[in-house]
C-alpha positions in Angstrom: 17.7 -7.5 12.2 14.1 -6.2 12.9 15.6 -4.0 16.0 18.4 -2.7 13.9 15.9 -1.6 11.3 13.6 -0.1 13.6 16.1 1.6 15.3 16.7 3.1 10.9 13.2 4.2 11.2 14.0 7.1 14.1 16.9 8.1 11.7 15.0 8.8 8.8 13.5 11.9 9.8 14.1 15.5 8.7 15.9 17.7 11.4 12.9 19.3 12.5 11.4 16.7 13.1 13.9 15.4 15.0 14.5 18.7 17.2 10.7 17.8 18.9 10.4 17.3 22.6 10.5 13.5 22.9 7.5 12.0 23.9 7.2 8.6 26.1 5.2 5.4 24.9 2.4 6.0 27.1 1.5 9.6 25.8 1.3 8.4 22.6 -1.0 5.6 23.6 -3.3 8.3 25.6 -3.0 10.4 22.4 -4.5 7.4 20.1 -7.2 6.4 22.5 -8.6 10.0 23.1 -7.8 11.5 19.5 -7.4 14.1 21.4 -5.8 16.8 18.6 -3.4 18.5 21.2 -2.0 15.0 21.5 -1.8 13.2 18.5 -0.1 15.9 16.9 2.3 17.2 19.5 4.4 19.2 17.0 1.4 21.2 15.9 1.5 23.1 19.2 4.5 24.5 18.3 3.4 25.3 14.9 5.9 22.5 13.6 3.9 20.1 11.0 4.7 16.2 10.9 3.4 14.1 8.7 4.2 10.8 11.6 1.1 12.3 13.8 -1.8 12.9 10.8 -2.9 8.9 11.3 -5.6 7.4 13.9 -2.6 6.3 15.6 1.2 8.3 15.8 3.8 6.3 13.4 6.7 5.4 15.9 9.0 2.6 16.1 5.9 0.7 17.4 4.1 1.3 14.5 6.9 1.1 11.7 7.4 -2.2 13.6 3.9 -3.5 13.2 4.0 -2.8 9.6 6.6 -4.8 9.3 5.1 -7.6 10.6 2.1 -6.8 8.4 3.9 -6.9 5.4 5.5 -10.2 6.5 2.2 -12.1 6.9 0.8 -10.2 3.6 3.1 -11.3 0.8 4.9 -14.8 2.9 1.0 -15.8 3.0 0.1 -15.3 -0.5 3.2 -16.1 -2.3 3.0 -19.1 -0.7 -0.4 -20.4 -1.4 0.1 -19.5 -5.3 3.2 -21.3 -5.5 1.0 -23.9 -8.2 0.5 -20.6 -10.4 4.1 -20.0 -10.1 5.4 -23.4 -11.1 3.7 -23.1 -14.3 4.1 -19.6 -14.9 7.6 -19.4 -14.4 8.0 -23.1 -16.6 5.9 -21.5 -19.7 8.7 -18.7 -19.4 11.5 -20.8 -19.5 10.0 -23.2 -22.3 6.4 -21.8 -23.5 6.1 -24.3 -26.6 5.9 -27.0 -24.0 4.0 -25.0 -21.2 1.8 -22.9 -23.4 -1.0 -21.8 -20.9 -2.3 -22.1 -17.8 -4.1 -25.8 -18.1 -1.8 -27.1 -20.5 0.9 -26.2 -18.4 -0.5 -27.8 -15.2 -1.8 -31.1 -16.7 2.2 -31.2 -18.4 3.5 -30.7 -14.8 1.5 -33.0 -12.9 1.7 -36.0 -15.9 5.3 -35.9 -15.5 5.9 -35.2 -11.7 2.6 -35.8 -9.8 0.7 -33.7 -8.3 3.4 -32.3 -6.2 5.4 -31.2 -8.4 3.1 -28.2 -8.6 4.4 -27.3 -5.1 8.3 -27.1 -5.8 9.8 -24.5 -4.2 7.1 -23.2 -2.1 10.1 -23.3 1.0 12.3 -20.7 -0.8 9.0 -18.7 -1.7 8.1 -18.7 1.8 10.6 -17.5 3.3 12.1 -15.1 0.6 8.6 -13.6 0.1 8.3 -13.0 3.9 11.5 -11.1 3.7 10.5 -8.8 0.9 7.0 -8.1 2.8 8.9 -6.8 5.9 11.2 -4.1 3.9 8.4 -3.5 1.4 5.3 -2.7 3.4 7.5 -1.3 6.3 10.1 0.6 4.6 7.3 2.0 2.6 5.9 4.0 5.6 9.3 4.9 6.7 10.2 6.5 3.1 6.7 8.2 2.9 6.4 9.9 6.2 10.3 11.1 5.5 9.7 12.4 2.1 6.1 13.9 3.1 8.6 15.8 6.1 11.5 16.8 3.4 8.3 18.4 1.2 6.4 19.6 4.0 2.6 20.6 4.6 1.2 21.7 1.3 3.4 20.1 -1.0 3.1 16.8 0.6 -0.5 16.5 -0.6 0.4 18.5 -4.1 3.3 16.1 -4.8 1.3 13.3 -2.8 1.9 10.9 -5.9 5.8 11.3 -6.4 5.6 10.6 -2.7 4.3 7.4 -3.1 6.6 6.9 -6.3 9.5 7.6 -4.5 9.1 5.6 -1.2 8.3 2.6 -3.0 11.2 2.2 -4.8 12.7 3.2 -2.4 11.6 0.4 -0.3 11.6 -2.0 -2.7 15.4 -1.4 -3.8 16.0 -2.6 0.3 13.3 -5.4 -0.3 15.0 -7.0 -2.8 18.4 -8.0 -1.1 16.5 -9.3 1.0 14.6 -11.6 -1.4 17.2 -12.4 -4.4 18.6 -15.7 -3.0 15.5 -16.9 -2.5 14.3 -16.2 -5.6 17.0 -17.5 -7.4 16.7 -20.5 -5.4 13.2 -20.9 -5.7 13.4 -20.2 -9.7 16.2 -23.1 -10.0 14.2 -25.3 -8.1 11.0 -24.8 -10.3 12.1 -24.9 -13.8 15.1 -27.4 -13.2 14.2 -30.9 -15.2 12.8 -33.3 -12.6 15.8 -35.0 -11.0 18.7 -32.9 -12.0 18.5 -30.0 -8.9 17.0 -30.5 -5.2 13.8 -29.6 -4.3 14.3 -29.6 -0.4 13.9 -26.5 0.8 17.7 -26.7 3.1 19.2 -28.9 0.4 18.5 -26.6 -2.5 20.2 -23.3 -0.8 22.8 -25.7 -0.1 22.9 -26.4 -3.8 22.5 -22.9 -5.1 25.9 -22.1 -2.9 28.0 -25.0 -3.7 27.3 -23.7 -7.1 27.8 -20.1 -7.1 30.7 -20.3 -9.5 27.9 -21.3 -11.9 24.9 -19.8 -10.3 26.1 -16.0 -8.9 24.4 -17.0 -6.0 23.2 -15.2 -3.9 22.8 -12.0 -5.7 23.9 -12.7 -9.7 19.9 -11.8 -10.3 19.7 -8.7 -8.2 20.0 -6.2 -11.3 17.1 -8.3 -13.1 15.4 -8.3 -9.6 15.5 -4.6 -9.3 14.4 -4.0 -13.1 11.4 -6.2 -12.4 10.7 -5.5 -8.8 10.6 -1.7 -8.1 8.7 -0.8 -11.2 6.4 -3.6 -10.1 6.2 -2.1 -6.9 5.9 0.9 -7.5 2.9 0.7 -10.0 1.3 -1.3 -6.9 1.7 1.1 -4.4 0.7 4.5 -6.7 -2.1 2.7 -7.7 -3.1 1.2 -5.0 -3.8 4.4 -3.4 -4.8 6.3 -6.7 -7.8 3.5 -6.9 -8.8 3.8 -3.4 -8.6 7.6 -3.6 -11.3 7.5 -6.3 -13.4 4.8 -4.4 -13.7 7.6 -1.7 -14.0 10.5 -3.8 -16.5 9.2 -6.2 -18.3 6.0 -4.7 -18.2 6.1 -1.1 -18.0 9.9 -0.8 -19.0 9.7 2.8 -16.2 10.2 5.8 -14.0 6.9 5.3 -14.6 6.4 8.9 -18.3 5.9 8.7 -18.2 2.8 6.9 -17.5 -0.4 8.6 -14.5 -2.6 8.2 -16.1 -5.0 5.8 -16.6 -2.0 3.3 -13.0 -0.2 3.8 -11.3 -3.9 3.4 -13.6 -4.7 0.2 -12.1 -1.5 -1.1 -8.9 -2.5 -0.2 -9.2 -6.1 -1.9 -10.6 -4.5 -5.4 -8.0 -1.5 -5.4 -5.3 -4.0 -5.0 -6.8 -6.4 -7.8 -6.6 -3.6 -9.9 -3.0 -2.5 -9.2 -1.9 -6.3 -9.5 -3.4 -6.3 -13.4 -1.1 -2.9 -14.3 1.9 -4.5 -12.1 1.9 -7.8 -14.4 1.9 -5.9 -17.3 5.0 -3.4 -16.2 6.6 -5.8 -14.7 6.6 -9.0 -16.8 9.6 -8.6 -19.8 11.8 -8.6 -16.2 10.2 -11.3 -14.5 10.7 -13.9 -17.8 14.7 -12.7 -17.7 14.7 -13.8 -14.2 12.9 -17.2 -15.1 15.1 -17.6 -18.4 18.4 -17.4 -16.2 17.8 -20.2 -14.3 17.8 -22.5 -17.4 20.6 -24.6 -17.8 21.5 -23.7 -21.3 21.5 -20.1 -20.1 24.2 -20.9 -17.4 27.1 -18.3 -17.2 25.6 -16.0 -20.6 24.9 -12.2 -19.7 21.6 -11.2 -19.4 22.0 -9.1 -22.8 22.6 -12.1 -24.3 19.7 -14.3 -23.1 17.2 -10.5 -24.4 18.8 -10.7 -27.9 18.5 -14.6 -28.1 14.7 -14.6 -26.8 13.5 -11.1 -28.3 11.7 -8.6 -26.3 8.1 -9.5 -27.7 8.6 -13.1 -26.3 10.0 -11.6 -23.1 6.7 -9.1 -22.8 3.8 -11.9 -23.6 5.0 -15.7 -22.8 3.3 -16.2 -19.9 1.6 -13.1 -19.4 -2.0 -14.5 -19.3 -1.0 -16.3 -16.1 0.8 -13.5 -14.5 -1.7 -11.0 -14.8 -4.4 -13.6 -13.2 -1.7 -14.6 -10.9 -0.3 -10.9 -9.6 -4.1 -9.7 -10.1 -4.9 -11.8 -7.2 -1.7 -11.7 -4.9 -2.2 -7.8 -5.1 -5.6 -8.1 -3.9 -5.0 -10.5 -1.1 -2.0 -8.8 -0.5 -3.5 -5.7 0.2 -6.7 -7.3 2.1 -4.4 -8.5 4.8 -2.2 -5.9 5.4 -5.1 -3.8 5.6 -6.7 -6.3 8.0 -3.8 -6.9 9.9 -3.1 -2.9 10.3 -7.4 -2.8 11.2 -7.0 -5.2 14.2 -4.5 -3.3 15.8 -6.6 -0.2 15.3 -4.1 1.6 13.0 -6.6 2.0 10.0 -6.7 0.9 6.4 -4.1 2.3 3.9 -5.4 5.6 1.9 -8.5 7.8 1.4 -9.9 11.0 -0.2 -7.6 13.7 0.1 -8.7 16.9 1.5 -8.0 20.1 -0.2 -6.2 22.2 2.5 -8.7 25.4 3.2 
């Protein structure tokens, strides 16, 4: 799958970029090492601007592949680590009277199921969000370059915020197809009455598939997942890039590359945390709907009926406090891991001050 997806990155480049003379990987590596302007931006020699050659290293198939791997680490690790918070959050959305908040919800689960009850669904979480990170971060980089090239040199700066939004929405549309089967399985495991549904990773997938006429496995929740994740990811990438730009414009005003890795990664975490809080609020109603769809009493119900019975106010507020803590921390860590991975490979951190063209 990875090879076919990487090959797609080569086709997602406008015709003007495709017509560039072919350059082998050794020339790309030499360009990245020497940072020679005529080599790192070969299109400039022909008077052709290309967004793929503006960073520390060229954005070729290898670059996009590394971004996909960074996304796997970023999303897979963080979502798995916060499984206990996710278990409490999902149960709070499904039964707010029994699980009213983070502390009481956790105490109730431990009292009824033991401490391991807080780890339910960790397997589908790790699998699903690793696949989602693969698509989310990797395709964001691909679509961002694609849309920048379509816009052109001046408009790609002027309308950069629109490009961030469009690229993140496009990437998440693909990423959620990878995520949906595991997300449905995870929610079912986490919200089912103890003993009524398998909790083992492969057993839970098998049970979901066996009952697919009732559960709608594997893609029944794809539409509400899109409604949750696409706004979330648009906010996540937009506000992250916006806050990073503000940091390097108003706080750390020297050129970004003059600051150490610790400072740059600190900016990444802080910007990610702020973006995460906004993301949690924007996407919470749809997240509640996905959780409620896993309740046994809602089996087979249309999403519109669930919304009418629950009410928009409860969809938007039940479990929101826990989710703000969870998503703020999660998003901050995701951006830190992703940019730390990119930095370790010499690819630099994401975002920075935008210099006006003179």
